[in-house]
N, C-alpha and C positions, 0 to 999 in steps of 0.2 A: 461487411460482415465482419462482424470484434469478432474475436477468439480469444474467453477468458481462457490465466493461465495464473494457475498460485504464485507470486510473489517470490516465492520460496522456491521456484520449481529452476531448474540449473540447465538452464541450453550449452545447445553443440558451435560452436566457433561460428560451426554456415546459419546454422538460425540467427544466429543473433547479427550476425553481418547482411542476415534478411530482414530482419525484424527495424536495423538498423538502414536496409535500404543503398549496405556502404560491400565494395564485393571482401573477401573470407582474408585477403592479407591485406590491405586497410586496415579491417577489425583488429588481426596478429602483432598492426604494425602498432594500435590504442593499447592493446595491451603489454610488448614489449615499452612501453615507451612510455609504461605506468600509471597508462589517463581513466583503464578501467579493468578494475581488480576479476583476481579467476582463479583458481580451485582445481588441482591435475584428477583425473581420473586415471591414472596410469601413465600412460604419455600422452593423453590427450584433454587438453583448458576444458574446465565446462566455466559457465557466466550465469551469477546468478541473474535472476530475470531483478531483480530489484535491483541490482547494480547495475544494469541494460538502461533501464529507469531510470534513475535516476542519470547517469548521464544523458542521457537522451533529452530529458528536461533543463536542461545546463551548456548541451549545445544548442538544443532550439531556441531558447534567449540570446543565448551570445553572435546566432544566424538572422536571428528579428535583430536585432542590437544594428549589426553590420548593410541588413537594410536598413533598417530606416534613414543613417547614415548615406546608405549612398543615393536614397532619391533624397534626402535633406540636402547634397552637394549638386543635384538633377538639380534643383529645384533651382537651387540658390543660380547654379551658371544660366539655366534656363531653357534645357531643354523637356522640358514639359514632360515631367511626367511627376 
């Protein structure tokens, strides 16, 4: 199932965490570390969909590079991967 959401839409921290498939506390840590921009609506944090997608793209790239590196090391040591 595909979900279409405007890139200017704002998500709650729980919605953003669900989209990234991470816990809400982990998402809050990303916000607190300045890795993910947000704005306050009253006392509630909101994350723009565009910012979330940009973070996800960078994170996916980083994960793919790490996986490639691990696979290369496994092949180098004859671990059969």
